[in-house]
N, C-alpha and C positions, 0 to 999 in steps of 0.2 A: 493358198494355205490349206493344210490338211489337218483336221482334228485328230489327236492321238491321246491314248491313255497310258500313263506310266507310273509305276512304283506304288503298289499297295502294300500296307503293313498291317499285321494283326498282332494284338497284345492280349495274351491270356490273362483274364482277370480272376480266375478261380482262386488263386492263392494270394489275392490282394484285397483283403477286406476293406481297405481304405478307399477303394475305387468303386464307388456306387454308380449305378447306371441312372442317369437323369430321367425325369419324366416330363410329360406335357410339352410346353413350349420350348423348354431348354433342349429336350431331345430332338424336337423338330428342327430347331435352329442349328444344332450340331450336325444333323444329317444333311440338310438341304443348303446350308450356307458354308459351314466349315468342312463338310465332307467326312464327318465322323459318324459311323454307324455302330450301334450296340446290339449284341445278340445274347439272349439269356434263355436257355432251355433247361427245364427241370424234368427229371424222369417221372413219368406218371405211374410206373410200376417197376418191379424188380426185373432185371435182365441184363444181358450183355448185347453188344452191337452185333446183330445178326446179319445185317445187309446194308450196303452203302451203294446207292445208285450213282452213276456218273453224272456230273453237273450238266444241266441242259441250258444252253444259251437261249433265253427268251427274247431279249432285246440286246442291242449293242451295249456291252458293259453290264448286263444284268443276267445272272445265273440263278437257276433254281435247282436245289439238290435235296433228295430225300434219303433218309436213313432210318433203320429200324433198330430199336432197343427192346429186347424182349418181344412182346406182342404188339408194341405200339410203333407207328410210323410218325416221323417228324419231318418237317420241311423247313429249309432255310432259303431266303432270297438274299443275294449278295452281288456286289460288283466283282467278286473274286471267286474263281473256280477252285481255290485251294483253302477255303474257309475252314472246313472240317479238319483237314490235315494240319493246318497251322494253328487252329484253335484248340488243339489238344484233346479231341475226341479219341478215347482209348478203346480199341477193338477188344482187348483181352481183359478189360476191367468189368467187374460186376457192379452195376449201378443199382442202388436201392431206391425205392420210391422216395422222392423228395431230394435225391442227390442232384447236384448240378452237373449236367452233361456238357454244356457249352456256355461259357460266359466270356465274351470277348469284345474287344474294342477294335474296330477296323478303321484305319485311316485310308480313305479313298485315294487312289492314285491321282496325280495331276492330269487334268484335261488340258491339253495345250494345242496351239496352232503351230504347224511346222511350215517353214519357208522352203518350198521345193524348187524355187526359181534361182536363187543366188548361185548355187553350186553348178548351174549350167554355164556360168560365165567365168567362174574361178574355182580353184581348189580350196578345200577347207584349210584353215590355218590352225597352227598349234594353239591349244587352249580353248578353241571354240566348242560350244555345246552342240553335239550332232545327234540326230535320231537315225537309227538303223534297224533293219529287220534281222532277226536271229537265225533265219533259215540257213542251214548248212554249217553253222558255227558249232564246233565241237571242242570239248576240253582237250588240250594237248597232253593232259596227265591221264585222264581216264578214257578218252576217245568217245565219250558219250555227248549227245547234244546238250548244250548248256541250259536249254529251256524249250518249251513247246515252240515249233517253228513259225507259228502265226503271231508271235509276240514281237513288240517293238521295244528297244532299249534306248535310253538317252544317257550319254556319257560325255566326258570331256576328252577331246582328241589330244593325245599325248605325243605320238610319233607317227611318221609315215615312211614310205619306201626306203629301205636300206639303213635306216637310222638305228644305232645301237643304244639300248636303254638299260640303265641300272637304277636301283633304289638305294640310296645311302641310309646308314643307320640313323642319320639325323632327319629322316623322313622327307628328304628332298630328292627329286629326280635328277639324274645325270644323263644327258643326251649327247652322244658322241663326245664324251669326256667333259662336257660343260654342265656345271651344276645350275639348276634353275632355282630362282628365289622369288620373293614378292615383287621384284622389279620387272619380271617377265610379264608381258601383256596377257591378260586373262587369268593370271595366277595370283593376283593381288590378295584375294580372299583365301585361296587354297593354302597359301603359305603365311597366313596371318596368325598362326598359332604360336603359343609360347613354347619354345623348344625345351624348357625346363619341366614342362608338364607332360605326363603320359598321354597317348592318343585316347580320345573319348568318342563313343558312338554319337552320331547325329551332331557332330561338331567338325569344324575345319581342323584337321590334324595332319595335313600333309599326305604323304603316301607311305604305307607301312610294308616293309619286306617281311619274309617269313621269320627271320631271326627275332625281330622286334615283336611280331605277333605272338610268338611262343612265350616271350617274356611276360606277356599279359594274358597267357592261356587262351589264345585265339588261333590255334593251329589251323592250317589249311587255307588261310586267306590269300597267300601269295606263293604257291608252290613253284612257280617259274622264276621267282626272285628269292632264292634261299637266303642270301645274305647280300652285303653291300658290293661284293665282287661279281655276283651273278649278272650275266649280261644276256639280254634278249635282242635279237636283230630282226627288225620288221621286214617281211618279205616284199618284193616289188609289187606295186599296185595294191598294197594292203594298208590298213590302219590299225593302230594300237590305241585303245581307250582305257580310261580308268574313272572310277567314281570319286566324287568329292568326299563322301562319307567313307573314309578309308577303313573304318572298323566294321562296316556292315555292307560291303559292296562286292557283288560278283562281277569281276571285270577282267581286263587283260592280264592281270597278275596270275590268273588261274587258267584262262582259256586262250591266251595269246592274241594274235592279230586276226583280222578278217578282211575279206575282199572288198574293194571299193564298190563292187556291184551291189552290196547290201545297203549302201547309203541311201537314206530317204531324203534328208534335208537338214536344215539348220533350225535349231530351237528358235521360236519366235515369241510366244506369249502364253502364259498360263491364265486361262479364263475361268477355271473352277478347280478346286474350291477356293473360297475367299480366305486366305491365310497369309502367312509371311512370304510364301512363294508366289503369291498372286502377281500378275503383271509380268514385267521384264526382269524378274528376280535373278535368275542365273546369270552370273557374270564371269 
């Protein structure tokens, strides 16, 4: 088994006055049990962002980053190297003394064990949750790397060698002309959504093509699947994966397939944080 970190999310709280940051034991419990960290930095004097140092990895999953506003330096410690970027720190904004520079809630990624043994004896099956490295994976639209090369992703395996994939307007996959539904092994939850309801973030909503994404103003989610007739054919010895959170997932809908050599193993167990995903949650 190999421990791996996956999926950090930051929520900007500056424009959400109803989201107070807890104190004392509540904050300690959130951070060390639930994996939720809070950051609140207020400007000590007037100024703009003058400098931002690259994040420094201090420990596995722990980064320290310094930035300067006016004449003052500030430091943040986080499990995420993109906290300032995603937390809304504005380089061209004039901060007045007392202004909030950063107020964010960070949901720590899942720490999980990866089974690296099973796939030495058999190939991954459709619908299984696999872990893979992103090295060498580039967007088929922009040609750019999808993320830093030392990052691991965890996604659901959708298709393999030579299979033709479409995404219907009903948010169901079509593999080699066969429509998948909730009776497909490992897709029971993926297709448990109400087809009469629009897709929602952080909820099982099937798989969204670009036509449906545009209807709800989320352009760019699925550039390789423009509509229900768009077809993507997986290359030999390659995998195509997609995320279950169809409204907030960077996956094969935008960067296509990847080589089998990137495969690390099979999802096994989330050991931290203690939340609804704890244990053998993904199915």
